[in-house]
N, C-alpha and C positions, 0 to 999 in steps of 0.2 A: 635601171637594170635590176632584175631580180637576183636573189642569191643564187638561183640555179644557173643564171647566165655567167656567174663568176666561178662556179664550181668546176674545177679542173679534174676532179676525181672520176668523172665519167669518161675521160679520154682513154682510148684504148691503144694508142700508139703515138710515137713522137711526130708522126706525119700530121696530126691534128694540132700540134703545138707550134706556134710560130717561133721563128728565130728571134724575133723582137722580144717575145715573152721570156725566152730562155736567156737572152742577153741581159734583160732587165733583172731577172732573178740572180744571174751571175754577178752583175754589177753590185747588187745589194749585198751579196755574200762577200764580194771582193772588198767592199767598204770596211766591214768589220775585220776581215782577214788582214787587209793592208794596215789598218791601225795597229793591230797586234803584232804583225810581222815587222813593220818598220820600228815600232817601239822596242820589240825584242832584239832586233839587229842593232839598233842604236845603243841600247843598254848593254848588250853583250859585248859590243865593240868598245864602248866607253869604259866598261869594267874590266876589260882585258880577259874575258872568258875565252876558253878554248872553243873551237868551232862547234863541237858537240853541245856544249853548254849554251852557246848562243842560239843554235838551231832549236834545241829543246825549249828554251825560253820563248823564242819566237812562235813556235807551234802552240804552246800553252796559251800565250796571249792572243794569238789569232783565233783560237777556238773560243776563248773567254769573251773577246770583243764581238766576234761573229754571233755567238749565242745571245749576248746582251742586247745587240741591236735588234735582233728578231724578237726577243722577249719584250722589249720596250713597246713595239707596235702591237703585239698581241695583248699585253697588259692594258694598253689604252683601250682596247676593244672590250674590256671588262672580264677577261678570262682570269681565273685564279692563278696565283704564282706557280703552284704545283703543275697545273695544266699547261701553263706557258712554258715551263721547263721542258715538258714532254713534247710540246709542239716544236719548240726550237731544236731539240735534239733530232726529231723526225725530219724537220725541214732542212737543216743545214749540215748535218754530220757528213754525209757523203760529199757534198760540194766543198766544204772546208777541207776535208781530208785530201781530195784530189788536188785542190788548189795548193795545199801545203806541200804535198809530195813534189809537185811540179816546181813550185817556187823555190823550195829549199834545195832540190836537186840541181836546179839551174845555178843558184848561188854557189853551191859547192863545186860545180863543174867549171865555172868561169875562173880561170887562173888568177889568183891574187884577190878575188872579190871579198872573200871572208877575212883576209888579213889587211885589207886596205883600211886606212883611217877614215874617220867621219868627215874629214875635209877633202877626201879623195873623190874625184869624179868617177873613178872606177867603182867605188862602193855604191854611190847613188845611182849611177847608170845601170849597174848590174841589178840593183834592187828594183828599179823601175822596169827594166827589161824582164826580170823574172816574174814580176807581178803581171805584166802584160801577157807573157807566155801562159801563165796560169789561167788568166781570163779566157784566152783563145782555146785552151785545152778543156776547160771546165764548162764552157757554154754548151757544147753538144751533150755532155753528161747531164747537165741540168735540163736540156730539152727532152732527153730520153726519160729522165725521172718525172718531170711534169706531165709528160704524155701518158704516164702510167699512174697518175694521181699521187705521186710521191714527191719528195723534195719540197721545193717552194710551193707546190700546189696545196700542201696541207695548211699553209699559212695564208694563202691568197684570200680565203673567205673572211679573214679578219681585217683586211684592208678596206678602208672607207674612202 
C-alpha cells in the first residue's frame, strides 16, 4: 500500500473512519493510560495518599506512559526526538484527557473504590470497570478526531 493509502489526514468526516480504526487507536491509547493509571492508583493507595494525590499521580503517569508508547513507535520510524514529542502530543492529548476524566470520575464516584485496599476486589473491579468505561466513551471521540485528520491519524503514517 502507498503512503497515501494510509494517510488519514484527507478524511473530511468521521463517517469515513471505521469504528475498528477508532477502537484500535483507543486501545493503543488505553494501553499507555492503563499502565500509568494502574501504577498511579497502586502507588497512591500503597503510600496512603489522599484521593486527590492518588488521582493526580495517576493522571501524570497515564499521560507519561501514553506519550512514551506513542513516541517509541514514532522514534523507530526515524523521526527526531523533538518531532516525536510534538507528534505524540498531537496524537494523544485529547484521547488521554477524555480517558482520564472518565476513568477518574468513575473511580471517585464508586463508593469506597478509592479507599479500598490493594487486596480488595472493589478496588480492582472498580479500576477495570472505569478503564472499560473510558474505552467506550473515548472510542467515538477518537473516531471523530481521526475523521478530521487529527488524533491518532497524525501518527498513523509512521506505522509500518
